[in-house]
C-alpha positions as CSV (number, residue, x, y, z in Angstrom):
1,L,0.0,0.0,0.0
2,N,2.9,2.4,0.8
3,I,4.4,1.9,-2.6
4,L,1.1,2.5,-4.4
5,V,0.5,5.7,-2.4
6,F,4.0,6.9,-3.0
7,G,3.9,6.1,-6.8
8,E,0.5,7.9,-7.1
9,S,1.9,11.0,-5.3
10,V,5.0,11.0,-7.6
11,L,2.8,10.9,-10.7
12,N,0.6,13.7,-9.2
13,D,3.7,15.8,-8.6
14,A,4.8,15.2,-12.2
15,V,1.4,16.1,-13.6
16,S,1.2,19.2,-11.6
17,I,4.7,20.3,-12.8
18,V,3.7,19.6,-16.4
19,L,0.4,21.6,-16.0
20,Y,2.3,24.4,-14.4
21,S,4.7,24.6,-17.3
22,V,1.7,24.6,-19.7
23,F,0.0,27.4,-17.9
24,E,3.2,29.4,-17.5
25,A,3.5,29.3,-21.3
26,L,-0.1,30.5,-21.7
27,I,0.6,33.6,-19.6
28,H,2.7,35.2,-22.4
29,I,-0.1,34.9,-24.9
30,D,-2.1,38.1,-25.5
31,T,-5.1,36.8,-27.4
32,I,-6.6,33.4,-27.0
33,T,-7.8,31.6,-30.1
34,W,-9.1,28.1,-30.8
35,V,-5.5,27.0,-31.5
36,I,-4.3,27.6,-28.0
37,P,-6.0,24.7,-26.2
38,G,-4.5,22.3,-28.9
39,L,-1.1,23.8,-28.3
40,A,-1.5,23.5,-24.6
41,L,-2.6,19.8,-25.0
42,S,0.3,19.1,-27.3
43,K,2.8,20.7,-24.8
44,F,1.3,18.5,-22.0
45,F,1.8,15.4,-24.1
46,W,5.3,16.4,-25.2
47,V,6.5,17.2,-21.6
48,S,5.0,14.0,-20.1
49,G,5.5,11.6,-23.1
50,A,9.0,12.6,-24.0
51,G,10.0,12.4,-20.3
52,L,8.7,8.9,-20.2
53,I,10.6,8.0,-23.4
54,V,13.8,9.5,-22.1
55,G,13.5,7.7,-18.8
56,V,12.9,4.3,-20.5
57,L,15.8,4.8,-23.0
58,I,18.3,5.8,-20.3
59,G,17.1,2.9,-18.1
60,F,17.7,0.4,-20.9
61,I,21.2,2.0,-21.6
62,A,22.1,1.6,-18.0
63,S,20.9,-1.9,-17.9
64,F,22.8,-2.8,-21.0
65,L,26.1,-1.2,-19.7
66,T,25.9,-3.1,-16.4
67,R,26.0,-6.4,-18.3
68,F,29.8,-5.7,-18.8
69,T,30.6,-4.8,-15.2
70,N,29.7,-8.1,-13.6
71,S,33.3,-9.1,-12.7
72,H,34.7,-9.2,-9.2
73,E,37.2,-6.4,-9.7
74,V,34.6,-3.6,-10.3
75,V,32.2,-4.2,-7.4
76,Y,31.8,-0.4,-6.8
77,L,31.1,0.5,-10.4
78,D,27.5,-0.7,-10.5
79,P,26.2,1.5,-7.7
80,V,27.9,4.5,-9.4
81,F,26.2,3.6,-12.6
82,V,22.8,3.6,-10.9
83,G,23.4,7.1,-9.4
84,I,24.9,8.6,-12.5
85,F,22.2,7.3,-14.9
86,G,19.5,8.4,-12.5
87,M,20.8,11.9,-12.6
88,L,21.4,11.7,-16.3
89,A,17.8,10.8,-16.9
90,F,16.8,14.0,-15.1
91,V,19.3,16.2,-16.8
92,V,18.6,15.0,-20.3
93,A,14.8,15.3,-19.8
94,E,15.2,18.9,-18.5
95,M,17.5,19.8,-21.4
96,L,14.7,18.6,-23.8
97,L,12.1,20.6,-21.9
98,C,10.5,17.5,-20.6
99,S,9.5,16.3,-17.2
100,G,12.6,15.2,-15.2
101,I,10.5,13.6,-12.5
102,V,8.7,11.4,-15.0
103,S,12.0,10.5,-16.6
104,V,13.6,9.5,-13.3
105,L,10.5,7.5,-12.3
106,F,10.5,5.5,-15.5
107,A,14.3,5.1,-15.6
108,G,14.0,3.7,-12.1
109,I,11.3,1.3,-13.1
110,V,13.3,0.0,-16.1
111,M,16.5,-0.2,-14.1
112,S,14.8,-2.1,-11.2
113,R,13.4,-4.6,-13.7
114,Y,16.5,-5.3,-15.8
115,L,19.6,-3.9,-14.1
116,E,19.1,-6.1,-11.0
117,K,19.8,-9.2,-13.1
118,N,23.1,-7.8,-14.4
119,V,24.8,-6.8,-11.1
120,G,26.6,-9.0,-8.7
121,Y,25.4,-9.8,-5.2
122,K,27.6,-7.3,-3.4
123,S,26.6,-4.5,-5.8
124,H,23.0,-5.4,-5.4
125,I,23.2,-5.1,-1.7
126,A,25.1,-1.8,-1.9
127,I,22.5,-0.4,-4.4
128,K,19.6,-1.5,-2.2
129,Y,21.0,0.1,1.0
130,F,22.0,3.3,-0.8
131,I,18.5,3.7,-2.3
132,N,16.8,3.0,1.0
133,M,19.1,5.5,2.8
134,A,18.4,8.1,0.1
135,A,14.7,7.5,0.3
136,L,14.8,7.8,4.1
137,V,16.7,11.1,3.9
138,A,14.4,12.5,1.2
139,D,11.3,11.5,3.2
140,T,12.7,13.1,6.3
141,L,13.4,16.4,4.7
């Protein structure tokens, strides 16, 4: 139940940020015609849809790259990949004027599904505890 409520609140935050950016763009328009609602709707779908696509692509890239780091010498590289690609999903989405929150959410979903099979046991434990610690700190703030 906690995961469902948290996931729903993350998507609500993402939708509110997308709607805010749409209405912010509408402020600078002097006259409203019939084209404006279509443009606002297309901006909404661009911001949310492109954020989803960016997150899924970066999640798959991270999952593919961790296939090659499953040796015993590079135990600490997998957790670094997870952090870097999570931030990369946000930055790339924001550079494309998309929703960074939606991008990180879907990158995390893809990475949790496919990246887990590619990392070793020690890396999996390190990633798990790091994510739990970061979530606890973020919830506390």
